[in-house]
N, C-alpha and C positions, 0 to 999 in steps of 0.2 A: 370299210371301218379304221380310223386313224389307232394307233395303238395311241393310250396313256404311259406318259414317261416321264421321265424324274426331274428332265429340263421343261415341264411344263411350264413352270412359274416364270420362267426367264420370258416369256414369248410377250413380246410388245415392248414399247418404247419407253426406255429408263435414261434421268438424269443419272450420271458415273462419278460418284468422289473418289478419286485415286490416291492411294498414299503409298512411296515409295522410298525405302529406303538410301539414303543420299548414297551410301558406300555399302556394297556388300560383303561379308562373308570377313571383317573384321572390326565387327563390336559395336558398330556402328548406331547411335540413337536417335538421330537427324531423320526426318521423313520431310521429301518435299512432296506437295499438295497440287495435284490440277485435275482440272473437268474433261467431261468430254459424253458424247450423247453416243445409245447403244441402241438399237431394232434388231429385234431377234425373231424368227420364221422358222414355222415345222415344215419338213420336204419329206419327200419319201414316203409318203403315208405318214409322217408321223417317224420316222427310225434317223432321222438327220434334224437336229437342230444348229440354226444358222444364225452367226449374226454380226452385224459390220460395226464399229465402234470408229468414232470421228473425233480426234481434237487436233487443236493448233499448238500445242503442248510441246513435240518432237518437232518443231517446225510447219509451212504452211501444207495445211490439208491431209496430214498423220491418216491412215486409217488402217484399221486389224480388224482382220477376220479370223472367226471360227468359225471352225463345223465339228459338229461332235457326234457321233455313230453308234449306234443301239446297236447291239448284235440280242437279238431277243430270244436266243436260247441259251445264253449266258448271263440277261442281263447286266453287260458291261458297258461300257463306253470306252471309245476313241477319240481323244478330243485332240485336235490338229490346228493349229497359228498357222497364219500369215499377214506381213504387214509391207506398207509402200515403206517403209527403212532398210529391210533385211529383203530385198526381193531373190536373192539367188540361196534363201532358203523355203521357198514358195511350200507349203501346205507339208510340214514334216510331221511327222506322227511324234506330239509328245508324251502325253500321259493314258494310262489305260487305269482303269477303275469301276467304282458304282457304290450307288447310294444303299444308306444301311441306316437306321432309325432317323432319315429325315435328312442326313447332311452323307457328301458326296465326297469320298475320299480318291483320290486321284493321282499315278505314281508315274516316274520316266525317268531320263536323264537329260540335262540340257549342259551345254560347253558355256563352260564362266573360265575366263582367263584362260583359255585355250587348251581346259582339262574337263574331262566330263567326270557331271556331279549327279548325284540324285537328287530330284523332282518331284515337288509334292502340290498339284491344287488341292482345295478345300474349297467346297461351295454347301451354301445355305439358305432354305429360305427363312427369311429372319419376320417378317409380318407378311399380309395380304399384298405390302405397297413396297416391300426392300427386301434384299437381297445381300450376300457376303459373299465375295469370292478371295482365296488368300493364296497366294505364293510362298513355299519353302525351301529354300536349300535345306541340304542336309551336308555338317561338319562333320569329317570321318571322324577327324582327330575330338573335337569336344564331342564326338556320341551324340548330337541333338541337330533339330530340325533351326532351320532361322526364318522365322516370315520376313519378307522382301519385300512385298506388295500385296496391299490390301484394296481391293474393290468394294465399295458400298453403291448400292442400286439401288435408284429412286424411281418408282414406277412414272409417267408420263402422262397424265389424263389424255386418252385420247380426243 
């Protein structure tokens, strides 16, 4: 029996509108937009949700891979990322967290301008055919999160 997991809503094919801050941690308000396509599958009896995203925004044939692994004892997820632009950083754990009241919050650390910085991912199923992901960095001096990347997912009919 395959367990029902919090990322079940993401299984399938998606058109993805990316909105990324032009400059991070500088008070910028200008966003860069680009599109991608993504396909998500469940493996390992549903304990892993994996996707591959493709876009030409970062250059020809850019691919990204997310692997989300559920610990069924704690209902906590570990999310890993790899992409064809950063092949030297393959599958490093980025964030850990869980869903509560339909929203997933996941926390970890990233390297930004050579320094380690707190990182947050937020996931939410918006409607039957849409979902949203956000990435934010924590500004220690301002004591606030800056959302620097938003992805809006729209299901592609099979």
